[in-house]
C-alpha positions in Angstrom: 0.0 0.0 0.0 1.3 3.5 -0.8 1.3 6.3 1.7 -2.0 8.2 1.7 -2.3 11.5 0.0 -2.3 14.4 2.5 -5.7 16.0 3.0 -6.5 19.6 3.8 -6.8 20.1 7.5 -8.3 22.6 9.9 -9.5 22.0 13.5 -13.2 21.9 14.2 -15.0 25.2 14.6 -16.2 26.1 18.1 -19.8 25.4 17.0 -19.1 22.4 14.9 -22.5 21.0 13.8 -21.5 17.5 12.7 -23.0 15.4 15.6 -26.5 16.5 16.7 -26.3 14.6 20.0 -23.0 16.2 20.9 -24.2 19.6 19.8 -27.2 19.3 22.2 -25.0 18.1 25.0 -22.6 21.0 24.4 -25.5 23.5 24.5 -26.8 22.1 27.7 -23.3 22.4 29.3 -22.9 25.9 28.1 -26.1 26.8 30.0 -25.2 25.0 33.1 -21.5 26.0 33.2 -21.0 29.1 31.0 -17.4 29.6 32.4 -16.3 26.2 31.0 -14.7 25.6 27.6 -17.7 23.6 26.3 -16.5 23.3 22.7 -14.4 21.0 20.6 -11.1 20.7 22.4 -8.0 21.6 20.3 -4.9 19.4 20.3 -2.0 20.3 22.5 1.6 20.4 21.4 3.6 21.2 18.3 2.6 20.0 14.8 6.3 19.4 14.2 6.4 16.7 16.9 7.4 13.1 16.0 4.9 11.6 18.4 1.2 12.0 18.5 -0.9 10.6 21.4 -4.6 10.0 20.6 -7.2 9.5 23.4 -10.9 8.8 23.2 -12.8 12.1 23.9 -12.7 15.0 26.3 -13.9 14.3 29.8 -16.9 16.4 31.0 -15.0 18.0 34.0 -11.6 17.5 32.4 -10.8 18.8 29.0 -14.4 20.0 28.3 -14.0 22.3 31.3 -10.4 23.4 30.8 -10.1 23.4 27.0 -6.9 21.3 27.0 -6.7 17.5 26.4 -6.4 15.4 29.5 -6.3 18.4 31.8 -8.3 18.6 34.9 -9.1 14.9 35.6 -7.1 11.9 36.8 -6.1 10.7 33.3 -3.9 13.8 32.9 -1.9 13.0 36.1 -0.7 9.7 34.6 -0.3 10.9 31.1 1.5 14.2 31.7 3.4 12.9 34.6 4.8 10.2 32.3 5.5 12.6 29.5 7.5 14.8 31.9 9.4 11.7 33.0 10.2 10.7 29.4 11.2 14.2 28.5 8.3 14.7 26.1 7.3 17.7 28.2 8.8 20.6 30.3 7.4 22.4 33.3 4.9 21.2 35.8 1.5 19.7 35.2 -1.0 21.8 37.3 -4.2 20.4 36.0 -5.2 23.7 34.4 -4.2 25.3 31.0 -2.4 28.2 32.7 0.2 25.9 34.3 3.7 26.1 32.7 3.5 22.7 31.0 5.0 22.7 27.5 5.1 19.6 25.3 8.2 18.9 23.2 8.5 16.3 20.5 4.9 15.3 21.4 1.3 16.3 20.6 -1.9 15.2 22.3 -5.3 14.9 20.7 -8.5 12.8 20.8 -10.5 10.7 18.3 -13.6 12.7 19.2 -13.1 16.4 19.9 -16.4 17.1 21.8 -17.4 15.7 25.1 -20.0 12.9 24.8 -22.7 12.0 27.3 -21.4 9.5 29.8 -18.0 9.7 28.2 -19.1 7.3 25.5 -19.2 8.6 21.9 -21.3 6.7 19.3 -19.8 5.0 16.3 -21.3 7.6 14.0 -19.7 10.4 16.1 -16.3 8.8 15.9 -16.7 8.5 12.1 -17.9 12.1 11.8 -14.9 13.4 13.6 -12.3 11.2 11.9 -11.5 13.6 9.1 -10.1 16.0 11.7 -7.7 13.3 13.0 -6.8 12.3 9.5 -6.0 15.8 8.4 -4.0 16.5 11.6 -1.9 13.4 11.0 -1.2 14.5 7.5 -0.3 18.0 8.8 2.5 16.7 11.0 5.6 16.5 8.7 7.9 14.9 11.2 5.5 12.4 12.6 6.9 8.9 13.2 4.8 7.3 15.9 1.3 7.4 17.3 0.3 6.2 20.7 -3.3 5.0 20.8 -4.9 5.2 24.2 -7.5 2.4 24.0 -9.1 0.4 21.3 -11.4 3.2 20.0 -8.5 5.5 19.5 -6.6 2.7 17.8 -9.4 2.0 15.4 -9.8 5.7 14.7 -6.1 6.0 13.8 -6.3 3.1 11.4 -9.5 4.6 9.8 -7.6 7.9 9.4 -4.8 6.1 7.6 -7.2 4.0 5.5 -5.9 0.7 7.0 -8.1 -2.3 7.8 -8.5 -2.9 11.6 -8.2 -6.6 11.3 -4.7 -6.3 9.9 -3.5 -4.6 13.0 -5.7 -5.6 16.0 -5.5 -3.6 19.3 -3.4 -5.2 22.1 -1.9 -3.4 25.0 1.9 -3.2 24.5 1.7 -3.9 20.8 3.7 -1.9 18.3 2.5 -2.0 14.7 4.4 -0.9 11.6 1.9 0.6 9.1 2.4 0.4 5.3 3.0 4.2 5.1 6.0 4.0 7.6 4.1 5.2 10.7 4.4 3.2 13.9 1.4 2.8 16.2 1.8 1.8 19.8 -1.2 0.5 21.8 -1.9 1.2 25.5 -5.0 0.8 27.6 -6.5 4.2 28.3 -5.0 6.2 31.2 -8.4 6.5 32.8 -9.0 6.3 36.6 -11.2 3.3 35.9 -8.4 1.3 34.3 -5.9 2.2 36.9 -8.3 1.6 39.8 -9.1 -1.9 38.5 -5.5 -2.8 37.8 -6.0 -3.1 34.1 -3.3 -0.4 33.6 -0.5 0.7 36.0 2.3 3.2 35.6 4.9 0.5 34.8 2.7 -0.9 32.0 2.2 2.6 30.5 5.9 3.4 30.8 6.8 0.2 29.0 4.7 1.3 26.0 6.3 4.8 26.0 9.7 3.2 26.2 9.0 1.1 23.1 7.8 4.1 21.1 10.6 6.3 22.3 13.1 3.8 20.9 11.3 3.9 17.5 11.5 7.7 17.2 14.9 8.0 15.6 16.3 10.0 12.7 15.3 8.6 9.3 13.6 9.5 6.1 10.4 11.6 6.4 7.2 9.8 5.2 6.6 10.4 1.6 3.4 11.7 0.2 1.5 9.4 -2.3 2.5 11.6 -5.2 6.3 11.6 -4.3 6.2 7.8 -3.7 4.6 7.2 -7.1 7.2 9.4 -8.8 10.0 7.4 -7.2 8.5 4.0 -8.2 
């Protein structure tokens, strides 16, 4: 399979209308908590990063409130604490967007950009939001690896790269080499539920980051489909 053709990309508008259920939930939250972000949550970190981390969706009192992915709830403690330890970030994670946390060589996003009721997006909503993820991946010129936090994020990444899921099944700790040269690492989501139940712990998560960090090494930048065809 040739690398996919880059697609035009722009983040979703504050009043993105694509998912009626999420639009209604967003409107209700704006009435109840007008001081919150209550809009599609933009990605965090430089587009020039070699590593992209993709979660499921904003948490109601986390990113939906603060406007920054994984900020304001427990998931951010494990994620950003680990990124600081692995030197993918500088500063201190203070659980609010005004802390001095800065990502380096890393960008954080979500498969779905708006908060869903009960933290569970529908399949149709994941599909509707997928072109934002696809375009963002295309817009990262130095991207070498993607970390999928959970099976939904993993499937969304493969859809964005137009790769069949059955060819690369989700498994915690797995590292997949895609036909276009990108690497996908799989981890259970860094949610409080997963850590409280023992499904995921810090050592398990750090093991995945270690594997990906070892794969982010100097090498040829991914070719666009047009360049690849010219070279063949």
